[in-house]
C-alpha positions in Angstrom: 0.0 0.0 0.0 2.8 2.4 0.9 4.7 1.5 -2.3 1.5 2.5 -4.2 1.4 5.9 -2.6 5.1 6.5 -3.1 4.9 5.5 -6.8 1.9 7.7 -7.5 3.2 10.7 -5.6 6.7 10.6 -7.0 5.6 10.2 -10.6 3.2 13.1 -10.2 5.9 15.4 -8.8 8.4 14.2 -11.5 6.0 15.2 -14.4 4.7 18.3 -12.7 8.1 19.8 -11.8 10.4 18.5 -14.6 8.1 19.0 -17.7 9.4 22.6 -18.2 12.9 21.3 -18.2 12.0 18.7 -20.8 10.2 21.3 -22.9 13.3 23.5 -23.1 15.4 20.5 -24.2 12.7 19.5 -26.8 12.8 23.1 -28.2 16.6 23.0 -28.5 16.3 19.7 -30.4 13.6 21.2 -32.5 11.1 18.5 -31.7 8.1 20.5 -32.8 4.7 19.1 -33.7 3.7 19.3 -37.4 -0.1 19.8 -38.0 -2.2 17.7 -40.4 -3.2 19.9 -43.4 -6.8 18.7 -43.5 -7.4 19.3 -39.8 -9.3 22.2 -38.2 -7.7 25.5 -39.1 -7.7 26.5 -35.4 -5.0 24.0 -34.9 -2.5 25.9 -37.0 -1.4 27.9 -33.9 -0.2 24.6 -32.4 2.4 24.1 -35.1 5.9 23.8 -33.6 4.6 23.0 -30.0 7.2 20.6 -28.5 6.1 16.9 -28.9 7.3 13.5 -27.6 6.1 14.5 -24.2 5.3 10.9 -23.5 9.0 10.5 -22.7 8.3 12.7 -19.6 5.5 10.7 -17.9 6.8 7.4 -19.2 10.2 7.8 -17.6 8.7 9.4 -14.5 6.2 6.5 -14.0 8.8 3.8 -14.4 11.4 5.5 -12.1 8.6 6.2 -9.5 7.5 2.5 -9.6 11.1 1.3 -8.9 11.6 4.0 -6.3 8.5 2.8 -4.4 9.6 -0.8 -4.5 13.1 0.1 -3.4 12.0 2.3 -0.5 9.7 -0.6 0.8 12.5 -3.2 0.2 10.3 -5.1 -2.2 11.3 -7.0 -5.3 9.6 -5.9 -8.6 7.1 -8.5 -9.7 7.1 -10.2 -13.2 3.6 -8.8 -13.8 4.6 -5.1 -13.2 7.7 -5.6 -15.3 5.6 -6.9 -18.1 3.4 -3.8 -18.0 6.6 -1.6 -18.1 8.0 -3.7 -21.0 4.8 -3.2 -23.0 4.7 0.5 -22.3 8.3 0.9 -23.3 8.0 -1.2 -26.4 4.8 0.5 -27.7 6.3 3.9 -26.7 9.4 3.1 -28.8 7.3 2.5 -31.9 5.6 5.9 -31.2 9.0 7.6 -30.6 10.2 6.5 -34.1 7.0 7.9 -35.6 7.3 11.2 -33.7 11.0 11.5 -34.5 10.3 11.1 -38.3 7.5 13.7 -38.1 9.7 16.2 -36.3 12.8 15.7 -38.5 10.8 15.9 -41.8 8.1 18.3 -40.4 5.5 16.1 -42.0 2.4 14.7 -40.2 2.6 11.4 -42.0 5.5 9.9 -39.9 6.0 6.2 -39.8 4.2 4.0 -42.3 1.0 2.5 -40.9 2.0 -1.1 -41.5 5.4 -0.4 -39.9 3.6 0.7 -36.7 1.6 -2.5 -36.8 4.7 -4.6 -37.2 6.3 -2.9 -34.2 3.2 -3.3 -32.1 2.8 -7.0 -33.0 6.5 -7.7 -32.2 6.2 -6.3 -28.7 2.8 -8.0 -28.1 4.2 -11.4 -29.1 7.2 -10.9 -26.7 4.8 -9.9 -24.0 2.5 -12.9 -24.5 5.3 -15.5 -24.6 7.0 -14.0 -21.5 3.7 -13.7 -19.7 3.1 -17.4 -20.0 6.2 -18.0 -18.0 7.2 -17.0 -14.4 4.5 -19.0 -12.6 4.3 -18.4 -8.9 4.2 -21.1 -6.2 0.5 -21.7 -7.0 1.3 -22.2 -10.7 -0.3 -18.9 -11.7 1.4 -17.1 -14.7 1.0 -13.4 -15.4 -0.8 -14.1 -18.7 -3.8 -16.5 -18.5 -4.6 -19.2 -21.0 -8.2 -18.2 -20.9 -10.4 -15.3 -22.1 -11.6 -13.1 -19.2 -14.2 -10.5 -18.4 -14.2 -9.9 -14.6 -12.1 -13.1 -14.1 -11.2 -16.0 -16.3 -14.0 -17.7 -18.2 -14.2 -21.5 -18.5 -12.9 -21.6 -22.1 -9.2 -22.5 -22.2 -7.1 -22.0 -25.3 -4.8 -24.8 -24.2 -7.7 -27.3 -24.8 -6.6 -27.1 -28.5 -3.2 -28.4 -27.5 0.0 -26.8 -26.3 1.3 -25.5 -29.7 -2.1 -24.4 -31.1 -3.2 -23.1 -27.7 -0.1 -20.9 -27.3 -0.5 -19.6 -30.9 -4.1 -18.7 -30.1 -3.1 -16.9 -26.9 -0.5 -14.9 -28.7 -3.0 -13.9 -31.4 -5.5 -12.9 -28.7 -2.9 -10.7 -27.0 -1.8 -9.2 -30.3 -5.5 -8.3 -31.1 -5.9 -6.6 -27.7 -2.6 -4.7 -27.8 -2.8 -3.4 -31.4 -6.5 -2.4 -30.9 -5.9 -0.6 -27.6 -2.7 1.1 -28.7 -4.2 2.5 -31.9 -7.4 3.5 -30.1 -5.5 5.7 -27.6 -3.4 7.0 -30.5 -6.6 8.1 -32.4 -8.0 9.8 -29.3 -4.9 11.9 -28.8 -6.0 14.8 -31.0 -6.9 17.6 -28.6 -5.0 19.2 -25.7 -5.3 16.9 -22.7 -8.0 14.6 -24.2 -6.0 11.4 -24.2 -4.2 12.1 -20.9 -7.4 12.9 -19.0 -9.2 9.8 -20.4 -6.2 7.6 -19.6 -6.1 8.9 -16.0 -9.6 7.4 -15.5 -8.5 4.1 -17.0 -5.4 3.8 -14.8 -7.6 4.7 -11.8 -9.8 1.8 -12.7 -7.0 -0.7 -12.8 -5.6 0.8 -9.5 -8.9 0.1 -7.8 -9.4 -3.3 -9.4 -5.8 -4.4 -8.7 -6.1 -3.3 -5.1 -9.4 -5.2 -4.7 -8.1 -8.3 -6.3 -5.2 -8.3 -3.9 -7.6 -8.0 -0.9 -9.7 -10.8 -2.3 -6.9 -13.0 -3.6 -7.5 -16.7 -3.5 -3.9 -17.0 -2.2 -4.8 -15.1 1.0 -8.6 -15.8 1.5 -8.3 -19.6 1.5 -10.4 -19.8 -1.7 -13.5 -18.0 -0.4 -16.3 -17.4 -3.0 -15.5 -14.7 -5.4 -11.7 -14.7 -4.8 -9.4 -13.8 -7.7 -6.7 -15.9 -9.3 -4.3 -13.1 -10.5 -0.5 -13.0 -10.4 0.8 -9.9 -8.4 -2.5 -7.9 -8.2 -1.1 -5.4 -5.7 1.9 -4.7 -7.8 -0.4 -4.1 -10.8 -2.1 -1.5 -8.6 1.3 0.1 -7.8 2.3 0.4 -11.5 -1.2 1.8 -12.3 -0.7 4.4 -9.6 2.7 5.3 -11.1 1.1 5.9 -14.5 -1.8 7.7 -13.1 0.4 10.1 -11.1 2.7 10.7 -14.1 -0.2 11.6 -16.4 -1.8 13.8 -13.7 1.4 15.9 -13.5 1.8 15.9 -17.2 -1.8 17.1 -17.7 -1.0 20.3 -15.9 1.2 21.3 -18.9 -0.8 19.4 -21.6 -4.2 21.1 -21.1 -5.3 23.9 -23.5 -3.2 25.7 -24.6 -0.8 22.8 -24.4 2.8 23.7 -23.8 3.8 20.1 -24.8 2.2 17.2 -26.6 2.5 13.6 -25.6 2.9 12.6 -29.2 2.7 9.0 -30.4 5.4 8.2 -27.9 2.9 8.9 -25.1 -0.3 7.7 -26.7 1.1 4.4 -27.7 2.9 3.9 -24.4 -0.5 4.5 -22.6 -2.3 2.1 -25.0 0.3 -0.6 -24.4 0.2 -0.2 -20.6 -3.7 -0.2 -20.5 -3.8 -3.3 -22.7 -1.2 -5.1 -20.5 -3.2 -4.2 -17.4 -6.4 -5.5 -18.9 -4.7 -8.8 -19.8 -2.8 -9.3 -16.5 -5.8 -8.3 -14.2 -7.9 -10.9 -16.1 -10.4 -8.3 -17.2 -9.8 -8.3 -21.0 -13.3 -7.9 -22.2 -14.1 -5.4 -19.5 -11.7 -3.2 -21.4 -14.6 -2.5 -23.7 -16.1 -0.4 -20.9 -12.9 0.9 -19.2 -11.7 2.1 -22.6 -15.2 3.1 -23.8 -14.2 6.6 -25.0 -11.2 5.1 -27.0 -13.6 2.7 -28.7 -16.0 5.5 -29.6 -13.1 7.5 -31.1 -11.8 4.6 -33.1 -15.3 3.5 -34.1 -15.9 6.9 -35.6 -12.9 6.6 -37.8 -13.9 3.1 -39.0 -17.5 4.2 -39.7 -16.4 7.3 -41.5 -14.1 5.3 -43.8 -16.6 2.5 -44.5 -19.4 5.0 -45.2 -17.1 7.1 -47.4 -16.2 4.0 -49.5 -19.8 2.6 -49.7 -21.4 5.9 -50.6 -18.5 7.0 -52.8 -17.6 10.2 -51.1 -20.3 11.0 -48.5 -19.4 11.4 -44.8 -21.2 10.7 -41.6 -19.1 13.2 -39.6 -17.7 16.5 -40.6 -14.3 15.0 -39.7 -13.1 12.0 -37.9 -12.1 11.1 -35.2 -15.3 12.3 -33.7 -13.8 15.0 -31.5 -12.9 17.0 -34.6 -16.5 16.7 -35.7 -17.7 18.6 -32.7 -15.0 21.2 -33.1 -16.2 21.8 -36.6 -19.8 22.0 -35.2 -18.6 25.0 -33.3 -17.7 23.6 -29.9 -14.7 25.1 -28.3 -11.8 22.7 -27.9 -11.9 22.9 -24.1 -15.6 22.1 -24.2 -15.1 19.0 -26.3 -12.3 17.8 -24.1 -14.1 18.2 -20.8 -17.3 16.6 -22.1 -15.3 13.7 -23.5 -13.6 13.3 -20.1 -17.0 13.0 -18.6 -17.9 10.3 -21.1 -14.7 8.5 -20.3 -15.4 8.8 -16.6 -18.9 7.4 -17.1 -17.7 4.3 -18.8 -15.0 3.7 -16.2 -17.6 4.1 -13.3 -19.9 1.6 -15.1 -17.0 -0.8 -15.7 -15.7 -0.7 -12.1 -19.3 -0.9 -10.8 -19.9 -4.0 -13.0 -16.6 -5.5 -11.7 -17.7 -5.0 -8.1 -21.2 -6.2 -8.8 -19.9 -9.4 -10.2 -18.0 -10.0 -7.0 -21.1 -9.4 -4.9 -23.0 -12.0 -7.0 -20.3 -14.6 -6.1 -21.0 -14.1 -2.3 
């Protein structure tokens, strides 16, 4: 519990106090944000704003996590290290994209398929490593089953070791690539993705803490107990990311003094995907990440409708946050209202998680 508070507090202070230092460095390196030419014209004033701010809260969150564990004399768990690995790997793919945009001053960046290849590579490594490191009870970080609030009866390994492992890897790849790109799509307005992600990390903090309190390893298998590897440490790493984003949001709200870039949005998506998998709440991510799904869905619908109708559009512009901008909503209005939507989905998701536990009693 104390490690959780230390990790959250230190990461918050790190981002809050050191972001201006990072911004000065980014300006010297000329890491300025290019603006998409077909975007809202109001965004032209943002051209040149320092980007790759994801490096700030990503480094702060990781350092704060290890600091919390060191102060308490605890050993980092395989589960938390896997979350960090996923965030770093996805963030690296985003960094390459951001670096190309900044150097070429072109909003295109890394080729779409190249991003997918990078995301798939880190997801495969995460899945294969997650199937190892079983604890004394034989519980590995990554489950061989699909989960909602906990593991469902269906087991991939029923198809055999080789086929089952391949199916698990494919399942993890689907979750990681979908979540990473969904957060990336959402990051289009000052503070939008950061604020929505704070709600998501808050949900995993609460669920990890609750799973630790109701763990089958400590409650002698009472009804509704959870079979999760290292749930408290997943809460600690969630707190570290939450604190890091909260400090970063101080500088990222409108008018943003720094953008998180793909470095940040992909790192966030990777971390959220990892937490969903490791807390055994994979399908619950549909609620926890409800706003991200709406944003991605708006892009998919727009493109499909455009192709089917040969040029017509559902929205004035996708993702949907740009639609409301073009409708005349002020950027801050869009962001705050979308935060409320994100918060609503998270409350419903956590409420459903707790309600399922009550039904087990």
